[in-house]
N, C-alpha and C positions, 0 to 999 in steps of 0.2 A: 665345703665351705658355704656354697650357695644354698645347698639343701638345709644346712644348719640354720642359716639366716631366715629362710622361708618358714621353717618350723617355728622359730621364735616369733616371726611376724604373725603367723596364724594362731598364736596363743598356745602352742603345744609345750606347756611349761611344767607339766606334772610328770615327773619321772617315776616316782614310787609313792606309795601311800604315806601321808603325813601321820606320824605317830607321836603324840605328846609325851613329854618326859614324866617320870614318876618321882623325881626328886622334889625338894622344896621349890616354891614358886620362882619362876623365871619370866621376866617381862621384856618384850622387845618393842621399842618405840620406832616409828617411822615418821620422819619429818623432812621437809624440803631442805632445811639448813640446820646447822648445829652451832650453838654459841654465837649466833648472829641474828639481829632483828628480834622482834618480840617473841615469835614462836620458837626460834632457835634457842633463846635464853630460857624460855619456859621448859623446853625439852631437856636442856642441860640441867636445870634446877631439879626437875623431877628425877632424872637419872641419878644425880648426886644424893638426893634424899632417899631413894630406894636402896642405893648401895649402902648408905650409912645405916639403914635399918636391917641390913643382912639379906636383902632381896637381890637375887642375881638380875642385873640390868644390862641390856644391850640396846644400842641405838644404831639405826640405819638411816642415813641421810643421803641427799643427792647432789647438792650444789655448794659452791664456794670452797673454802680452804679445807685441807685435810687436818686431822688432829692426831696427837700422839697417844690418846687414850686407846688402850688395846681392846676395849669393849665397845668402841664406836667405829662404824664402818661406812665409808663413802662408796656408793654403788654405781654412780653414773659419772662418766667423764664430762668435762665442760664442753668438749667438742661435740659430743652427742647431744647434750642438752641444748646448746646454742643452735645446732643444726635443726632440731625439732622445733625450737622457738621460731626460727626463720620460716620453716615450712608451715607452721600453724598460722603465721601471719597471712599466708596465702589461702589455706583451706579452712581456717577457723576451727580447728579441732585440737585445742591445747592439752586435752587429757588423754589422748591416745599416743603419747610420746614414748620415746626411748625404749625400743624393744630389747636392746642388749642390757641396758640398765635395769629394766623390769625383770629380766631373767636372773641377773646377778642378785637383785633384791630377794626374789622368791627363793633362789638357791640358798641365800643366807638364812632365811627363815627355816628352810628345811634342815640346814646344818645345826642351827641353834636350838631347834625344837622348843620354843618358848611355850609356857602355859597360857600366856596372854599376848596378843599383838595389839599394840596401842597406836592407832593412826592419828597423827596430829595434822599438820597442814600439808596437803599432797600436791599443791600447785608447784610450778617451777620447771615443768618439762623434763622431770627426771624419772617419771614412772607412768605407765599406762594404768590409770586409776581403775578403769573398768575391769581389766584383766586381774589386777591385784584383788579387788573386792570379790570377783567371781572365784578366784582361787581360794581365798579364805572361806568363802561360803561353801564351796564344794568339798573342802576338807574339814569342815566343821570346827574351825579354830575359834575359840573364844576371842572376841574382838571388841575393843573399845574405840569408838570413833569420836574424837573431840572436834566440835565445830568451832573454828575461829572466824569463819566467814560463811557465806551462803552458797558457794558454788557446788557443794555436795548435794544440794536438793533443788538447784535451778538448772537452767539451760546454759550455764556458764558464767553467770554474773556473780562476782564476789560480794557485791552489795546490790540487791535488787531495787533499793530505794522505794519509789511509789508503785512500781509495777507489781501486779499480783498474778501474772500468768503462771508462775511457778507452782501455784497451789494445785492446779489441775492439769497443766501441761504447757510448757513453753512452745512458742511457734504457732499458736492459734491465730495470731496476727503477727505482723512483722515486729521483731524484737526491737524495742526502742533503744537498747543498749549495745547491740551487736557490733556496730561500727566503732564504738568507743571502748567497749570492754573486750570483745573478742578480736576486733581488728581484722575481720575477714574481708578479703578483697572480692570474693565471689559468692555473695549472697548470705543469707541468714542461716547459720548452722544450729540455732538454738533448739529446734524441734528434735533434730537428730541427737544432739548431746543429752537432752532431757530424757529421751527414750532409752539411750544407752545406759545412763545412770540408773534409771528406774529398773531396767532389766537386770543390772548388776545386783541391786539390793532386793529385788523380788525373790522370795523364797529363802532369804537369809533368816535362819531361826532366831526369833527375838529372844530366846533363852541364851543365845550365844553372842548376841550383838547388843551393846549398850551405846546409846547416842548421848554424848555429854555436850551440853551447850555451856558457854562461858558466862552467860547472863540469862536471867529469866526472859528478857525480851527475845533473845535468839531462840530459846527453847520453845516459846509460844509459836514462833514462826515455823520452826522445824517440825513441830508436832502437827501443824496444819498442812504441811507439804505432802503431796501424794506419795512421793518417793520414800519418805521416812515416817509417815503417819502411823503405821502399824508397829513401829519399833518401840523399845523401851527408851524413855527420855529422863534425864535429870540435869541439874545445874551444878557445876563445880567452877568456882572462880579461878582465874589465873593467879598464880602465886609469884611473889618476888622475893628477892634476898633482903631481908630486913637488917642484915649486918651492913648493907650498903645504903639502902634507902631508909635513912633515919635523919634526925635533926643534926645539922652541922652549924658551926659558927659562921655566919655570913659576912663578918666584918671585912675581911680581905677582899672578897669579891665586890662588895659595895664600894670600897675604896678604889678598886681597879676601874670600875665603871662610873665613878664620880656621882654616886647616888646615896651617899651616907645619910643625907637629910631628906630623902624623898621616899614616897611609897613606891614599891616595885611590883609590876605585874609581869609574870613569866609565861611564855608560850613555847611549847615543845611540839615539834611536828617533823615527820620525815621529809615533807616538801612544803615550802612556803611560796605562795603565789598571790598576786594582787587581782587575779581573775575572780569576779564575784561568784562564778559558777564552779570554782574549784572545790573538790570534795572536802578539803581540809579547812576551808574558810579563812585563809589568811587575809583576805580583803577586809573582813570584819575586825580583825585585830588592828589593822592600819586605821580604820575608821574610828575604832575605840580610842586609839592613841591620839588621834586628832581632837577628839572630844574631851580628853583628859590631859592637857599639856603639862600639868604640874606633876604627873606621874611618869616614872621611868619604865619603859617597856623593853624587855629583853626577849629576843626570839632565837631559839635554837632549832636548826634545821637547814636543809639545802634550799637555797633560793633558786627558783626555776624560771623567773622572768624578771624584767626590769620595771621599776616604778620609783616614784618620788618618795624618799624616805622622810617621815616626820622627824622633827628635830629631837623629839624625846624617845626615839626608838633606836635600839642597837641590835644589829644582826650578828649573831655569834657564829653562824655556819653550823656544820655538823659538830655535835658534841659526842664523840665516840666513847669516852670514858663514862661508865655508869656512876662512879663516885663523883666526878665533876658535875654530871647531870644532877645528882642528888644534892650537891652543894648549891646549885642554882635554884632548885626547888626550895631549899632551906632558907636562902637569903631573900626570897620573894615574900611579899605580903599576900599574894593571891596568884593562882594559875588560871589562865583562861583557855577554854577548849571551845573551838568554833566549828568542828566537823559537822557535815550534813548528816552523817550516819556513822555509828560505831557499834560493833558487836560486843565490846567490853569497854575498854579504855584504860590502857596501862598508864597513860598520863594522869588520870584521876587517882589511880591506886598509888602511883609513885609520889605524886604531890602530897596527898593526904598522909602517906607514911613518913614524909619529911616534915610534917607538922604545918603544912600550908593548905589553906582552903581552896576550893575550886569554884569558878563561875563558868558559865557556858550556855550553849544552845541545847535544847532538848534534841537528842540525836538517837534515841532508842534505848541503848543500854546504859550510858553514863549516868543518867538520872536515877537508874535503878540500883546500880552497884556502888555509887558514891555514898558516903556517910551523910545522911540527910541534914544533920545539924551543922555541917561544915561545907555545904554546897548550895549553890543557887543556879538553877537552870531555867531559861526563859524561852519564849517562842522562837523558832528558827528564823534567822535573818532579821530579827527585830533589834536593830542597833540601839534604839532608845531604851528598850527594856534591859539590854545587856549593859548599857552605861549605868543605869540605875542599880542593877545588881552588883556591878563592880564598885560603885561608890559605897553601897551598903556593906559589902564584904571588907573593903579596905578600912572601914571604921568599926568592924566587928571585933568585940572584945572576947577573947577565949583563951583557954589554957593549951598551949601548943604541945606540951608534954602529954596531956590527956588525949589530945587528938592523935598524936603519934602512937600511943599505947593502943587505942581503939583500932586504928588502921592496921597495926601490926597483927592484932588478933584476927582481923578480917582477911588480909591479903598475904600473910606469910606463906612462903613456899612449903613450909612444914604442914600448914593447914591443908593446902592443896594436895600434898602428897598423901596425907592420912586419908582423905576422902577417896582418892584413887585406889589406895591399898584396900580399903573396905570394899570398893566396887570389884577390884580384881579378885579378892577372896570370895565374894559372892558368886562371881561367874565361874571360878574354878571349882568351887564346891558343887555347884549345879552340874558341872561337867563330870565330876567324879561320881555323882549319884546316878548317872545314866547307865 
């Protein structure tokens, strides 16, 4: 037993040579969660689209609830993941987690023998990222890596914000984010983590590895990072379910919140805070509401601190139902996004798909992926510009059905799936020609 654990710990995960299948294409996705959060729902959407098109699809994930889908496998126990999460808080190495879960995951890949391994979001303490990348590299497995955040080319930051050390090597000076992002109690681990990630990707044949960014902004950064600079890069937008995110009649919700005769601004966020420095910018939504007392502000998301609530603001708490969330987008006259940084923005895509325009701060990706004619983005933290943009958009005359149609063409999960299928096909054809 002890010897077996030591072997796992030391990365002795290869039992026999990986041999790809010769049958029609089979795709195996790896993600932290399944059917939960933004990446979990994206993973599920792609899985369903592939299956519907006759492509054999398997999903491997590490955290939260199990599923009854026989082609979806949970590889890590919550006990192991939580144990490694606690340990990483001490040593600051969140991506060397779960040796048992990592072995189970790799054994699943060996068993399924997919033509393509598609890596989605790998955080969450369910896998040793470095060992997984090295194993895929050493076995020459065609791999798609989708970047939803920045930690795959930084020293651990999910969002590097204004820091640029990741371009040439984190840890050249003390990392400005390690206490906040990595939460290490004993020094700055960013240099070590950056070197481990670079070593994992070094030598990974660019003919067998495609790096997908979910926005042009993210691709531009990824292609400048030393870790991924020599790899193949392209952009594929995240997709959503247009059968859910569409225009609904908002009459009942307006009656419920007593705003039948008011303009409504909606804000959706995973965490709502009055702290001016909070990443999601809830403080600026509060300030905007104070400046526009005639407008009703509805906020969906978990409130994480206490503050004085403006009279025209209603806190909805978490809205777990996607259909209910879509109904809130639909009943609003505008959606406001105040994040400091976003690598895509599902809020923008969801709101526009429900026929509702977007206002917000320039945060990297949102101003790129939003539909220009139905969006207004201003300088970060400039509440006066944001107020002007909100007033302009609330008086903006447009065809909501036309907006919905254009958004559905841009953000539909079927569009996302088709682009991934084209990429999978290209990679597998190159593999067969060797």
